[in-house]
C-alpha positions in Angstrom: 6.1 -63.0 -40.2 2.8 -61.1 -39.6 3.7 -57.9 -38.3 4.9 -54.7 -40.4 6.5 -51.8 -38.9 3.8 -48.3 -40.4 6.3 -45.8 -41.4 5.6 -42.3 -42.7 6.2 -41.9 -46.2 6.6 -38.5 -48.3 6.0 -39.0 -52.4 6.8 -35.5 -54.5 4.4 -33.2 -54.1 3.0 -34.4 -50.8 2.4 -31.8 -48.2 4.7 -32.1 -44.9 2.9 -30.3 -42.2 5.1 -28.3 -39.8 3.7 -26.8 -36.4 0.1 -27.5 -37.7 -0.9 -29.5 -34.6 -2.3 -27.7 -31.9 0.0 -28.0 -29.1 -2.2 -25.3 -26.9 -4.7 -28.3 -26.9 -1.8 -30.5 -24.6 -3.4 -33.3 -26.2 -1.3 -36.1 -27.5 -2.6 -38.5 -30.2 1.1 -40.6 -30.1 1.3 -42.1 -27.2 -0.9 -44.7 -27.0 -2.7 -44.0 -24.0 -6.9 -43.1 -23.7 -7.5 -39.4 -23.5 -10.6 -37.5 -22.6 -12.3 -36.2 -26.0 -11.5 -32.8 -27.0 -14.9 -30.3 -27.0 -14.5 -28.8 -30.3 -13.2 -30.1 -33.7 -9.6 -30.1 -33.7 -8.0 -27.8 -36.2 -4.5 -28.6 -38.0 -3.3 -25.5 -39.9 -0.7 -25.5 -43.2 1.3 -22.9 -43.0 3.1 -21.5 -46.0 5.9 -24.7 -45.9 3.1 -26.8 -45.4 1.8 -26.7 -48.6 1.2 -30.0 -51.2 -1.1 -32.7 -51.4 -2.6 -34.1 -48.3 -2.3 -37.7 -47.7 -4.2 -40.4 -46.3 -2.0 -40.6 -43.5 -0.8 -37.0 -42.8 3.0 -36.5 -42.6 3.1 -33.8 -39.8 5.2 -32.7 -37.0 4.1 -32.4 -33.4 1.9 -34.8 -31.1 -1.0 -35.3 -33.1 -2.3 -38.2 -36.1 -4.4 -37.5 -39.0 -6.0 -40.1 -41.1 -8.6 -39.3 -44.1 -12.0 -40.6 -43.3 -11.3 -43.1 -45.9 -8.7 -44.5 -44.2 -10.4 -44.7 -41.1 -13.1 -46.0 -42.5 -11.2 -49.0 -43.8 -9.5 -49.7 -40.2 -12.8 -50.2 -38.6 -13.9 -52.3 -41.6 -10.9 -54.6 -41.2 -11.7 -55.3 -37.3 -9.2 -52.6 -35.8 -11.3 -51.3 -32.5 -8.5 -50.2 -30.7 -8.7 -46.3 -32.2 -10.6 -43.5 -30.7 -11.4 -41.1 -33.9 -12.5 -37.1 -33.8 -13.6 -34.1 -35.8 -10.7 -32.8 -37.3 -10.2 -30.0 -40.1 -7.3 -29.4 -42.0 -7.3 -25.3 -42.5 -5.1 -24.2 -45.4 -4.1 -20.9 -44.2 -2.4 -19.7 -47.2 -5.5 -20.7 -49.6 -8.6 -20.3 -47.1 -9.1 -24.4 -47.8 -10.8 -26.2 -44.9 -11.0 -29.8 -45.5 -13.4 -31.8 -42.7 -13.1 -35.0 -44.3 -9.9 -36.2 -42.1 -9.8 -37.4 -38.6 -7.9 -36.5 -35.5 -6.8 -40.5 -34.8 -5.5 -41.9 -31.0 -4.3 -45.5 -31.7 -4.8 -47.1 -28.0 -3.6 -49.8 -26.1 0.4 -50.1 -26.3 2.0 -53.1 -26.3 5.5 -54.5 -25.4 6.7 -57.1 -28.0 10.0 -56.0 -28.7 12.6 -58.5 -29.5 15.7 -56.6 -27.6 18.1 -59.2 -28.4 17.1 -59.8 -32.5 16.5 -55.7 -32.9 19.2 -53.0 -33.3 18.0 -49.8 -31.4 19.2 -46.7 -29.4 17.3 -46.5 -25.8 16.8 -43.5 -23.8 19.7 -44.7 -21.1 17.4 -44.4 -18.3 16.4 -48.0 -17.5 13.0 -47.0 -18.6 13.1 -49.6 -21.7 11.8 -47.0 -24.4 13.5 -47.2 -27.7 14.7 -43.5 -28.9 15.3 -44.9 -32.5 16.1 -48.0 -34.2 18.0 -49.6 -37.2 15.9 -52.6 -37.0 13.5 -54.4 -35.2 12.7 -57.6 -34.3 8.8 -58.2 -32.5 8.1 -61.3 -30.5 4.3 -62.1 -32.1 3.3 -64.4 -29.1 2.9 -61.2 -27.3 0.8 -59.6 -29.7 -2.5 -61.3 -29.3 -3.7 -61.0 -32.5 -4.2 -57.4 -32.5 -4.2 -56.1 -36.1 -3.1 -52.2 -34.8 -1.2 -50.7 -32.2 1.8 -48.7 -30.7 4.6 -50.0 -29.4 5.0 -49.5 -25.9 8.8 -49.2 -26.1 8.1 -46.5 -28.7 4.6 -45.6 -28.7 5.3 -43.4 -31.8 5.9 -46.4 -33.9 2.3 -48.1 -35.0 2.8 -51.7 -35.7 0.2 -53.4 -38.2 -0.7 -57.2 -39.4 -0.4 -58.4 -42.4 -4.1 -58.2 -43.5 -4.4 -54.3 -42.7 -1.1 -53.5 -44.6 -2.0 -55.6 -47.5 -5.8 -53.9 -47.7 -4.0 -50.3 -47.3 -1.9 -51.0 -50.0 -4.9 -52.4 -52.5 -6.7 -49.2 -51.5 -4.1 -47.1 -52.7 -3.9 -44.9 -49.6 -1.2 -42.2 -49.7 1.6 -41.3 -46.5 2.6 -44.5 -45.3 4.5 -47.7 -45.9 5.2 -50.8 -44.1 8.8 -52.0 -43.2 9.1 -55.4 -42.5 10.9 -56.3 -39.2 14.4 -57.5 -38.5 18.0 -56.7 -40.0 16.9 -57.5 -43.4 14.1 -55.1 -43.2 15.3 -52.1 -45.0 17.3 -54.3 -47.8 15.1 -53.8 -51.3 14.7 -57.4 -52.2 13.0 -57.6 -48.4 10.2 -55.0 -49.1 8.1 -56.7 -50.9 7.9 -59.7 -48.5 
């Protein structure tokens, strides 16, 4: 299988940002839909409980997705063309530090490709086919069309990444994410390295 599920990964010392996404903007970058460009840089704030090392894929609650400029550059260099990246400032309200080497990222172009018969999940129960939570997912890769990175239509907060992107991210040593294999073997330790 050529595709993996992009998951957050927090290591000891990594910041987990609580309530830092500016919800007053009314912008969601986890829906997979195109948005109107924000007029000014998006400020993500770190409160006292959000302290720690900033990861390349910021670990945060809320409707935002924030990547380091280096990670955005790698994705673009690898041919990922379905991301919109916007100016973003990470403002530490405790130390006063302001970082401007991050971008708010919207991954657009949802693809419906979950093989429901070969997956284990709970849906919303409303007939929408939207997934609420999953134990494991198997994708019908014939429906992906060669895309390198995309949100699942059935669960837009869930990103899917091609093996080439996964390997490039791992080789570069980026932080804040890991890649889970598809299928019912995905959480068994022997399967992780595949």
